[in-house]
Residue, then its C-alpha position, 0 to 999 in steps of 0.5 A: m364427817a363433813n369436814t374429814n371429807h372436805t380435809k381430804h378433798s383439799q389434801w388429793l387436791v394439793e396431790n395432783a396439783n403438786t403430780i400436774v405441775k409437775d409434769a406440765r413443767k417438762e412439756i413446755g416447750r415441746v408441747v407448743h413445738q411438736p410435729d409429732r400428731r400421737a406424742f403432742l397429743q399424749r403431752t396436752l393429757t396433761l396440761g388439759g390436767l394443769s388446764l382444768l385446774s388453773g383455767c386457763s387456756l393454753v396456746d403457747e409458753n407465755s400461756i403454760e408458765t401462766a397457768l402453772m404459777s396460777m396452779s402454783r399460787f393455788n396449791d400455796k393457798a391449799q398447803g395453808w389452810l392445811f397448815d396445823p400451826k399446833r402440830l408438831a413435826p418427829t423428833y429423835p434420840d440422838s443416836m439417829i442424828t445422820r453422822p456427817f450430815p449432807f451439805n446441801a447448796f446450789y453451790g460447793e462445800d467450799e464455798a460456803p461463805v465465811v463471816d466474822e463472827a466478829a463485824y457481824h449484825l443481824e439486820l431487821t426491816g419491815l412490819v418492824a418495831d424494834r430495827k436495832t441491829w442483832t449481834l451474834a453474843e445477844l442473839r446467844a445470849m435469850p433462851q435456847a432451845d433443842q431439836v433432833t427432827r429431820h430435813i427433807c430434801v425436794e432432792g429425794w433424800s433425808a437425814i436427821g439433825k440437832w439444832g438449836g438456837v432463839p425459838f423463832a416465835s421469841f426473837l419476833q415477839r422481842i422485836g415487837a413483828d407485826l405479828s399479824a402479817k403476811y410473809v416474813g423474809f430472809k437475806c443470806a450471805d450467800d446470795y440466797y433469797t427466800s420467805i415463810d408465812m407467819p404462820t410457821a414462823l411461830h411455829p413452836q419447831t421454828l428455830l433461829t439455828l445458832t448451833y449443829d450438834s452441840q457447838p457452834l453451827p459449822a459454816k457449810y450448815g449456814f454460819p451465823m445461823k439457819l433458820r430450822m423448820p422441820t416443818k417444810l423442806g430443805y430449800k425454804n431452811p436459809k443459811h447464812i442468814q443477814a436481815i430477815f424482814v416482814t412484810n405484807t407484800y410476797p417476797g419470794g424466793y431464790w428457787e421459788d422464783q424458778g419455779y419452787n412451790w412457795f409454801g414447801g411443806s414437808 
């Protein structure tokens, strides 16, 4: 019973921290410069919750941002603690695939990068024993797996797709990655970058995706490859991957550096 109560308490902290951080971000600047006393007091209720949870004194925009970052890091740790590396996300029959599967990026579909397959080489750096580059042919020669899973976007929509590729845990083992390291990071052809925790990298459903719906991965979905993680929100699934690195130094990410939650569990 004690363990159950502890887990419920941790889940409550995660849920409320998310709400407080989301609401507080909306009030940054407006609180500091708001002349109306009643509006100021109403808005500082949100920031008061943030101050209570973060332990930070909120006196100006810089201190508010420091408190928000502190709560975001707390939220990351709590989500990491709750993450079960053996628990599988739901899978679905092919009949439930969303057609067409939505395109989503910080640019238009016609702006998706065009990567030359013949010239492509995946670069590996960091805490990796074998840093040789990989061609698509070499990746396709590795044992493959398929999954039909739900993509969940932070914007509030979801879609079911069929992804195929190399189980990422197998790839990390093959290249001699330090599996005790904290982070795996990704650099992409569209200038996107992100990073994930090692337990998620080793999750059995995390795929280095090479196909979509049993066909070579199209450019709009991330050619030449994307990382597919049904345990993460969509922005944590990088497309057009050009380089992978393993590190113990926090790498951040494109959206994460702009205030999105880093762990990004779905």
